[in-house]
C-alpha positions in Angstrom: 236.2 127.4 58.5 235.2 131.0 57.8 231.6 130.0 57.8 232.1 128.3 61.2 233.6 131.5 62.6 230.8 133.6 61.2 228.2 131.3 62.8 230.1 131.4 66.2 230.2 135.2 66.1 226.5 135.3 65.3 225.8 133.0 68.3 227.9 135.1 70.7 226.2 138.3 69.6 222.7 136.8 70.1 223.7 135.5 73.5 225.0 139.0 74.6 221.8 140.6 73.4 219.7 138.2 75.5 221.6 138.5 78.7 219.6 140.5 81.2 222.6 142.4 82.5 224.2 145.4 80.9 227.3 144.7 79.0 229.6 147.5 77.7 233.0 146.7 76.3 235.7 149.2 75.0 238.9 148.7 73.2 242.3 150.0 74.5 241.5 153.5 73.2 238.3 153.6 75.1 236.0 153.2 72.1 232.9 151.1 72.5 233.0 147.7 70.7 230.1 145.9 72.5 226.9 147.5 73.8 224.1 145.1 74.5 220.3 145.5 74.6 220.1 145.6 78.4 222.8 148.3 78.5 220.9 150.4 76.0 217.8 150.1 78.1 219.7 151.0 81.3 221.3 154.1 79.8 218.4 155.2 77.6 220.6 155.3 74.5 220.5 154.0 71.0 223.4 151.8 69.8 224.5 154.3 67.2 224.9 156.9 69.9 227.6 154.9 71.6 229.1 152.3 69.3 232.6 153.1 67.8 232.8 156.3 69.9 235.0 157.1 72.9 232.9 157.0 76.0 234.2 160.4 77.1 232.6 161.8 74.0 229.2 160.3 74.9 228.9 160.2 78.7 229.7 162.8 81.3 231.4 161.7 84.6 232.0 163.5 87.8 235.7 164.1 88.3 235.4 162.6 91.8 233.8 159.5 90.3 235.5 158.8 86.9 234.6 156.1 84.5 235.2 152.6 85.9 235.8 151.3 82.4 238.6 153.8 81.8 240.0 153.2 85.3 240.3 149.5 84.6 242.0 150.2 81.2 244.6 152.3 83.0 245.1 150.1 86.1 244.5 146.7 84.6 242.6 145.8 87.9 239.1 144.5 88.2 236.5 146.1 90.4 233.4 144.4 91.8 230.1 145.7 93.0 231.1 149.4 92.6 228.3 151.9 92.4 228.7 154.6 89.7 226.6 157.6 88.8 227.1 159.4 85.4 225.0 161.1 82.8 224.0 160.0 79.3 223.9 162.2 76.2 220.5 163.6 77.2 221.8 164.9 80.5 219.9 162.2 82.5 221.5 160.6 85.5 222.2 156.9 85.4 223.2 154.9 88.5 224.6 151.3 88.1 226.4 148.7 90.2 229.3 147.4 88.1 231.8 144.6 87.8 234.5 145.8 85.5 237.4 143.6 84.2 240.3 144.1 81.9 240.5 142.2 78.6 243.9 140.8 77.7 245.7 139.1 74.8 249.2 137.7 75.2 249.4 139.5 78.6 248.6 142.9 77.1 245.4 144.9 77.9 243.4 145.1 74.7 240.2 146.5 76.3 237.8 146.4 79.2 234.3 145.1 79.9 231.7 146.3 82.4 228.7 144.2 83.5 226.1 146.4 85.1 223.0 146.2 87.2 220.5 149.0 86.9 219.9 150.8 90.2 218.2 153.7 88.5 215.4 151.6 87.2 214.8 149.9 90.5 214.5 153.2 92.3 212.0 154.5 89.7 210.0 151.3 90.0 209.8 151.7 93.8 208.5 155.2 93.4 206.3 154.6 90.3 202.7 155.8 90.8 201.0 157.3 87.9 197.9 159.1 89.0 195.3 159.6 86.2 192.8 161.7 88.1 193.3 164.9 86.3 193.9 163.5 82.8 191.6 160.4 83.0 190.6 158.9 79.7 187.0 157.9 79.4 185.3 155.4 76.9 184.7 158.4 74.7 188.4 158.5 74.0 188.4 154.9 72.5 188.2 154.9 68.7 186.6 151.6 67.6 183.6 151.2 65.3 184.2 147.5 64.6 181.8 144.9 66.1 184.6 143.4 68.2 185.6 146.7 69.7 182.0 147.7 70.4 181.6 144.4 72.3 184.8 145.1 74.3 183.5 148.6 75.2 180.1 147.3 76.2 181.7 144.7 78.5 184.1 147.2 80.0 181.1 149.6 80.8 179.3 146.8 82.5 182.4 145.9 84.5 182.7 149.5 85.7 179.5 149.1 87.5 180.9 146.6 89.9 183.9 146.3 92.2 185.0 142.9 91.0 188.5 142.4 89.4 188.9 142.8 85.7 191.2 140.8 83.3 192.1 142.6 80.1 193.5 140.3 77.4 195.2 141.6 74.3 198.4 142.0 72.4 200.9 144.8 73.1 199.6 148.0 71.8 195.9 147.2 71.7 194.9 149.8 74.3 194.6 147.9 77.5 195.6 150.8 79.7 193.0 153.1 77.9 190.3 150.6 78.8 191.5 150.4 82.4 191.4 154.2 82.9 188.0 154.2 81.2 186.6 151.5 83.7 188.1 153.5 86.7 186.5 156.7 85.4 183.1 155.2 85.0 183.2 153.5 88.4 182.3 154.8 91.8 186.0 155.0 92.5 186.7 157.8 90.0 187.6 160.4 92.7 190.2 158.1 94.2 193.7 157.2 92.8 194.3 155.2 89.7 197.8 153.7 89.8 199.5 151.5 87.2 202.5 149.2 87.4 204.1 146.9 84.9 205.1 143.5 86.4 208.6 143.3 85.0 210.8 140.4 85.5 212.6 142.0 88.4 213.9 140.4 91.7 211.0 139.5 94.0 212.2 141.8 96.8 211.9 144.8 94.6 208.4 144.0 93.3 207.1 142.9 96.7 208.1 146.3 98.1 206.7 148.1 95.1 203.3 146.4 95.5 203.0 145.9 99.3 205.5 148.4 100.8 208.1 148.1 103.4 208.3 148.5 107.1 211.8 148.6 108.8 212.7 150.0 112.2 209.6 152.1 112.4 210.2 153.6 108.9 207.1 152.8 106.7 207.2 153.0 102.9 203.7 152.4 101.5 203.3 150.2 98.5 201.1 150.5 95.5 198.0 149.1 97.1 198.2 151.2 100.2 198.6 154.4 98.2 195.6 153.5 96.0 193.3 152.8 98.9 189.8 153.3 97.7 190.8 153.5 94.1 192.0 151.2 91.3 195.3 149.5 90.5 196.2 148.2 87.1 198.9 145.5 87.0 200.2 145.0 83.4 201.6 141.7 82.3 200.4 139.9 85.5 201.9 136.6 84.3 205.4 138.2 84.5 205.0 138.4 88.3 206.7 135.6 90.1 204.5 132.8 91.4 205.2 133.5 95.2 204.0 137.1 94.6 201.0 136.0 92.6 200.1 133.8 95.5 200.5 136.8 97.9 198.4 138.9 95.6 195.7 136.2 95.6 195.6 136.1 99.4 195.2 140.0 99.4 192.2 139.7 97.0 190.7 137.1 99.3 191.4 138.7 102.7 191.5 142.5 101.7 194.6 142.8 103.8 198.4 142.2 103.4 201.7 142.5 105.3 204.3 144.9 104.3 207.9 143.6 103.8 209.3 143.1 107.3 205.9 144.3 108.8 204.1 142.4 111.6 200.7 144.0 111.5 198.2 143.4 108.7 197.4 146.4 106.4 193.8 146.9 105.2 193.3 148.3 101.6 190.2 148.6 99.6 191.4 148.4 96.0 189.8 147.4 92.8 192.3 145.4 90.7 192.6 145.4 87.0 195.1 143.0 85.5 196.3 142.5 81.9 198.2 140.0 79.9 199.4 140.0 76.2 199.1 136.3 75.8 196.5 133.6 76.4 195.9 133.3 80.2 194.9 129.7 79.8 198.2 128.8 78.2 200.0 130.8 80.9 198.2 128.7 83.5 199.0 125.4 81.9 202.7 126.6 81.5 202.8 127.4 85.2 203.3 131.1 84.6 200.0 132.1 86.0 198.7 130.9 89.4 195.4 129.1 88.6 193.4 130.4 91.7 194.5 133.9 90.9 193.3 133.6 87.3 189.9 132.5 88.5 189.8 135.3 90.9 190.6 137.9 88.2 188.4 136.4 85.5 185.1 137.7 86.9 185.2 140.2 84.1 187.3 139.0 81.1 187.6 141.4 78.2 189.4 140.6 75.1 190.8 143.4 73.0 191.2 142.4 69.3 194.5 143.2 67.4 194.3 145.9 64.8 194.7 143.4 61.9 191.4 141.8 62.9 189.5 145.2 62.9 190.8 146.9 59.8 187.6 149.0 59.6 189.1 151.0 62.5 192.5 151.7 60.9 191.5 154.9 59.0 189.3 156.4 61.8 192.2 155.8 64.2 194.7 157.4 61.7 192.3 160.4 61.4 192.2 160.6 65.2 196.0 160.6 65.6 196.3 163.2 62.8 193.9 165.5 64.7 196.0 165.2 67.8 199.2 165.7 65.9 197.8 168.8 64.2 197.3 170.4 67.6 200.7 169.3 68.8 202.7 170.4 65.8 200.6 173.3 64.5 199.7 171.6 61.2 196.6 171.4 59.1 196.8 167.8 57.7 193.3 166.7 56.6 193.7 163.3 54.9 195.8 160.4 53.8 196.6 159.9 50.1 194.8 157.0 48.4 198.0 154.9 48.2 198.7 155.5 51.9 195.2 154.3 52.8 195.7 151.2 50.7 199.0 150.5 52.3 197.6 151.1 55.9 194.8 148.7 55.1 197.0 146.0 53.7 199.6 146.1 56.5 199.2 143.7 59.5 200.2 146.2 62.2 202.1 143.8 64.5 202.5 146.7 67.0 198.7 147.4 66.9 197.3 150.8 67.7 200.5 152.0 69.3 202.5 151.3 66.1 199.9 153.3 64.0 200.1 156.2 66.4 203.9 156.1 66.3 203.9 156.1 62.5 201.5 159.0 62.3 203.5 161.1 64.9 206.8 160.4 63.1 205.2 161.4 59.8 203.8 164.6 61.2 207.1 165.6 62.9 208.8 165.7 59.6 206.1 167.6 57.6 206.4 171.3 57.1 202.9 171.9 55.7 200.4 170.5 53.3 197.0 168.9 53.9 197.7 165.4 52.6 200.0 162.7 53.9 201.6 161.0 50.8 203.6 157.8 50.7 206.9 159.7 50.6 205.9 161.5 53.8 206.0 158.2 55.8 209.1 157.2 57.7 211.6 155.5 55.4 211.9 152.5 57.9 208.2 152.0 57.8 208.0 152.2 54.0 210.5 149.3 53.7 208.0 147.2 55.8 205.3 148.0 53.3 207.3 147.2 50.2 210.2 145.0 51.4 210.7 143.3 48.0 210.6 146.5 46.0 213.2 148.9 47.3 213.5 152.1 45.4 216.8 152.5 43.5 216.0 155.7 41.6 216.0 158.1 44.6 219.6 158.9 44.0 218.8 160.6 40.7 215.1 161.5 41.2 215.1 165.4 41.3 211.4 165.7 41.2 210.8 163.9 44.4 212.4 166.1 47.0 212.4 164.5 50.4 213.5 165.9 53.8 217.2 165.4 54.2 216.9 163.0 57.1 214.5 160.7 55.1 216.7 161.0 52.0 219.8 159.9 54.0 217.9 157.0 55.4 217.0 155.8 52.0 220.6 156.1 50.9 221.8 154.1 53.9 219.2 151.4 53.4 220.1 151.0 49.7 223.8 151.0 50.3 223.6 148.4 53.1 221.5 146.2 50.9 224.0 146.4 48.1 226.9 145.7 50.4 225.3 142.7 51.9 224.5 141.3 48.5 228.0 141.9 47.3 229.5 140.0 50.2 226.9 137.2 50.1 225.2 138.4 53.3 228.4 137.7 55.3 228.0 140.1 58.2 231.7 140.2 59.1 232.9 141.0 55.6 230.1 143.5 55.0 230.8 145.3 58.3 234.5 145.4 57.6 233.8 146.8 54.1 231.5 149.5 55.4 233.9 150.5 58.2 231.4 149.4 60.9 231.5 147.0 63.8 229.5 143.8 63.5 227.0 145.0 66.3 226.6 148.4 64.6 225.8 146.8 61.3 223.4 144.2 63.0 221.6 147.2 64.6 221.0 148.9 61.2 219.9 145.6 59.6 217.3 145.2 62.4 216.3 148.9 62.4 215.5 148.8 58.7 214.2 145.2 58.8 216.7 144.2 56.0 217.1 140.8 57.6 213.5 140.0 56.7 214.5 140.0 53.0 216.7 136.9 53.3 215.3 135.2 56.4 
């Protein structure tokens, strides 16, 4: 029976994490007990910043607009579609539209739950327009000596000489936006805007306004294509765009004109389109996620960017490049990687590709106080566990010769202790969380953060 309860709790947690609405639940004292992935994304917070803490200790509310969660706790009444603006722990404003309901047991209020829609993000998406004119990256910024990267660069330079659409294909973190800015900079459109937009799975009305603009009662809100007239637009993850909008995009590429939302007159726009996808576009077409005529329209120039694991000769030059950038940023004089770090980097598969390598280097340099060589112990503890998941260090508690920065030391202590607790309780999440004085979600977060789950999966 206990095993069945454990399985059900795990299922509930996974479902809550998958739901594309923010879910924030508190107990009767106002302490957070559930805080899902979408809510973390909306509020720009980490789970450890919020979980098991009173929301008044984490968030700041205007006295005229108090927390809807705490109001529901006090009144026992639900509220529906109520807009709320408050501030996270970084002082950033967050605006949501909430449904808030009391949670009861035996007629008594034991907590409250809030289901939130992100208004902040939608507003930002409507205004998003990243102009690269002053800080444009060129092909000289691309580090890649491998044959596959040299081929991709050659094809991109060839594509820059025409006005035809370009389709960039590559996993997340392979540098698609860097190639797009390089193509724009090498083209005849370099003096005009370069705007980029990610095609998130948002409601059609929001994305349609973002791309094509809005016209209502004489008030004109130009969209991305109108703002980029004469220049280049990059649409990342084009297959995430809904099929009706893909068809409207196809008609625009065909006719060089479109209609704003609620507009009656066609709008002309001369835009060079670059699209990207992180998967196989043929598979997306067959799965009905990518409109076939649009694919053929985009595939005039098809450029495949290889993952980092398939061009390992580029790993060390890229690391040296990011170290050079980090030296300027942090005022350091790091010159090299230790031999064991080089070996580890070359043996690792880099699922996050170039972006992951850059993040690892930056996190390492942030913690360094000096020295010219990055050693294995300088690397972030969470990354070291990926490199040696089956050989966790158990001597760090007593190793006085190996003095680590306090933050890294505490991470290692936490990883070691969580592993021991999980083993002691037979990897039972509920029992382990109770023994550690954590909520299940808090423990699950730490397990994912340190990739401890990979050790028994």
